[in-house]
C-alpha positions as a printed NumPy array, in Angstrom:
array([[  0.   ,   0.   ,   0.   ],
       [  2.833,   2.381,   0.781],
       [  4.227,   1.83 ,  -2.705],
       [  0.787,   2.162,  -4.323],
       [  0.301,   5.481,  -2.521],
       [  3.733,   6.668,  -3.615],
       [  4.732,   7.177,   0.014],
       [  7.469,   4.515,   0.025],
       [  8.321,   4.395,   3.722],
       [  7.839,   0.624,   4.036],
       [ 10.914,  -1.468,   3.187],
       [ 10.429,  -4.063,   0.437],
       [  8.572,  -7.044,   1.876],
       [  8.136, -10.48 ,   0.312],
       [  6.281, -13.676,   1.166],
       [  8.48 , -16.694,   1.782],
       [  8.243, -20.214,   3.118],
       [ 10.165, -20.506,   6.344],
       [ 10.92 , -23.122,   8.947],
       [  7.507, -22.529,  10.561],
       [  5.502, -22.063,   7.365],
       [  4.656, -19.17 ,   5.097],
       [  5.401, -15.661,   6.306],
       [  6.721, -12.307,   5.253],
       [ 10.294, -11.082,   5.219],
       [ 11.093,  -7.402,   5.232],
       [ 14.349,  -5.891,   3.99 ],
       [ 16.538,  -4.87 ,   6.911],
       [ 17.172,  -1.126,   6.881],
       [ 20.109,  -0.11 ,   9.079],
       [ 18.954,   2.584,  11.515],
       [ 20.795,   5.84 ,  12.001],
       [ 21.445,   5.954,  15.741],
       [ 18.585,   5.672,  18.181],
       [ 15.905,   7.512,  16.21 ],
       [ 12.311,   6.475,  16.803],
       [  8.833,   7.917,  16.463],
       [  9.29 ,  10.165,  19.488],
       [ 12.586,  11.683,  18.332],
       [ 11.225,  12.107,  14.784],
       [  8.117,  13.805,  16.188],
       [ 10.345,  16.298,  17.988],
       [ 11.997,  17.048,  14.631],
       [  8.578,  17.694,  13.078],
       [  9.006,  15.079,  10.331],
       [  6.153,  15.398,   7.785],
       [  6.279,  11.665,   7.01 ],
       [  4.699,  10.858,  10.376],
       [  1.195,  12.029,   9.451],
       [  1.431,   9.778,   6.383],
       [  2.407,   6.816,   8.546],
       [ -0.551,   7.591,  10.82 ],
       [ -2.937,   7.685,   7.837],
       [ -1.41 ,   4.5  ,   6.424],
       [ -1.874,   2.724,   9.77 ],
       [ -5.503,   3.818,   9.922],
       [ -6.27 ,   2.506,   6.434],
       [ -4.463,  -0.842,   6.831],
       [ -5.727,  -1.232,  10.414],
       [ -2.258,  -1.611,  11.943],
       [ -2.621,  -3.178,  15.367],
       [  0.948,  -2.802,  16.555],
       [  2.649,   0.542,  15.765],
       [  5.227,   1.085,  18.48 ],
       [  7.645,   4.008,  18.669],
       [ 10.61 ,   1.898,  17.585],
       [  8.806,   0.911,  14.377],
       [  9.505,   4.369,  12.895],
       [ 13.088,   5.504,  12.468],
       [ 15.593,   7.294,  10.276],
       [ 17.721,   4.9  ,   8.262],
       [ 21.405,   5.346,   7.565],
       [ 20.215,   6.475,   4.127],
       [ 18.525,   9.489,   5.771],
       [ 14.989,   8.336,   4.88 ],
       [ 12.208,   7.796,   7.393],
       [ 11.086,   4.161,   7.542],
       [  8.131,   2.347,   9.117],
       [  8.549,  -1.361,   9.827],
       [  6.702,  -4.337,  11.331],
       [  3.318,  -4.74 ,   9.682],
       [  2.523,  -8.339,  10.55 ],
       [ -0.74 ,  -7.351,  12.23 ],
       [ -2.62 ,  -5.478,   9.514],
       [ -5.74 ,  -5.738,   7.35 ],
       [ -7.891,  -7.475,   9.99 ],
       [-11.587,  -6.942,   9.228],
       [-12.37 ,  -5.908,  12.831],
       [-11.239,  -2.419,  13.898],
       [ -8.046,  -2.923,  15.89 ],
       [ -5.954,   0.202,  15.275],
       [ -3.358,   0.463,  18.055],
       [ -0.597,   2.957,  17.549],
       [  1.612,   5.406,  19.385],
       [  0.994,   7.968,  16.621],
       [ -1.835,   9.982,  18.164],
       [ -0.2  ,  13.408,  17.871],
       [ -2.111,  14.022,  14.638],
       [ -5.568,  13.269,  16.084],
       [ -8.206,  15.427,  14.459],
       [ -5.811,  16.736,  11.809],
       [ -6.675,  16.479,   8.146],
       [ -4.347,  14.822,   5.701],
       [ -2.67 ,  17.498,   3.52 ],
       [ -4.737,  18.037,   0.365],
       [ -1.991,  16.917,  -2.035],
       [ -1.841,  13.619,  -0.139],
       [ -5.617,  13.128,  -0.296],
       [ -5.272,  12.875,  -4.08 ],
       [ -2.844,  10.003,  -3.618],
       [ -5.382,   8.187,  -1.435],
       [ -8.068,   8.849,  -4.062],
       [ -5.866,   7.172,  -6.708],
       [ -5.396,   4.218,  -4.344],
       [ -9.158,   3.97 ,  -3.817],
       [ -9.827,   3.971,  -7.567],
       [ -7.186,   1.28 ,  -8.166],
       [ -8.75 ,  -0.908,  -5.463],
       [-12.215,  -0.499,  -6.995],
       [-11.126,  -1.404, -10.537],
       [-11.681,  -5.137, -10.878],
       [ -8.857,  -5.746, -13.345],
       [ -6.291,  -3.315, -12.001],
       [ -2.875,  -4.77 , -11.112],
       [ -3.224,  -3.496,  -7.532],
       [ -6.668,  -5.061,  -7.14 ],
       [ -5.413,  -8.412,  -8.482],
       [ -2.392,  -8.308,  -6.169],
       [ -4.567,  -7.553,  -3.144],
       [ -6.988, -10.339,  -4.081],
       [ -4.025, -12.741,  -3.985],
       [ -2.816, -11.484,  -0.606],
       [ -6.009, -10.874,   1.383],
       [ -9.154, -12.813,   2.146],
       [-12.247, -11.365,   0.414],
       [-13.57 ,  -9.977,   3.72 ],
       [-10.229,  -8.331,   4.541],
       [-10.131,  -6.693,   1.113],
       [-13.727,  -5.484,   1.323],
       [-13.226,  -3.985,   4.782],
       [ -9.943,  -2.397,   3.676],
       [-11.749,  -0.754,   0.752],
       [-14.427,   0.517,   3.156],
       [-11.761,   2.029,   5.42 ],
       [-10.164,   3.803,   2.439],
       [-13.576,   5.113,   1.296],
       [-14.448,   6.28 ,   4.829],
       [-11.109,   8.053,   5.153],
       [-11.692,   9.807,   1.828],
       [-15.121,  10.992,   2.993],
       [-13.456,  12.639,   5.997],
       [ -9.653,  12.625,   5.539],
       [ -8.823,  13.4  ,   9.14 ],
       [ -7.054,  11.254,  11.655],
       [ -9.143,   9.825,  14.496],
       [ -8.843,  10.315,  18.222],
       [ -7.559,   7.504,  20.469],
       [-10.987,   7.203,  22.106],
       [-12.308,   5.877,  18.785],
       [ -9.99 ,   2.84 ,  18.898],
       [ -8.244,   0.473,  21.315],
       [ -5.497,   3.06 ,  21.196],
       [ -2.062,   2.09 ,  22.453],
       [  0.217,  -0.904,  21.871],
       [  2.52 ,  -2.041,  24.664],
       [  5.381,  -1.561,  25.115],
       [  5.336,   1.837,  23.39 ],
       [  8.903,   1.578,  21.99 ]])
């Protein structure tokens, strides 16, 4: 989804068979020092609102502070997405600093393009998602994208289970 949005803060991730069955493997990105969500927030990094919107749409249930960092390449990265796309609302994240804020208008257009690609039955993105998600997961994901487009603002923690533990 990050790639489809053009946001590109998720390292390349592939599905592989492993010693305990099928799973995903994410490219290791060497971190630059001890950066994390909290230190990046202090810097005012604009990528963080995008990560918050991404987490809302994919229903990330495990965004901890250490899952956002600056890589040695200078880019901001978001890792660890093993608990996403569940049909039931389970958003748990440390990124609540943007509660009530609207996604910048130029970024809303990117979400609109994503929504159209998901709706098009023969689109490459739609076919890829059909191969990766159960039909219910895909349908609920599409509903979350549509709902976000109707009101492209980030929710308040009271609307969700809120916080993962530990926070970093």
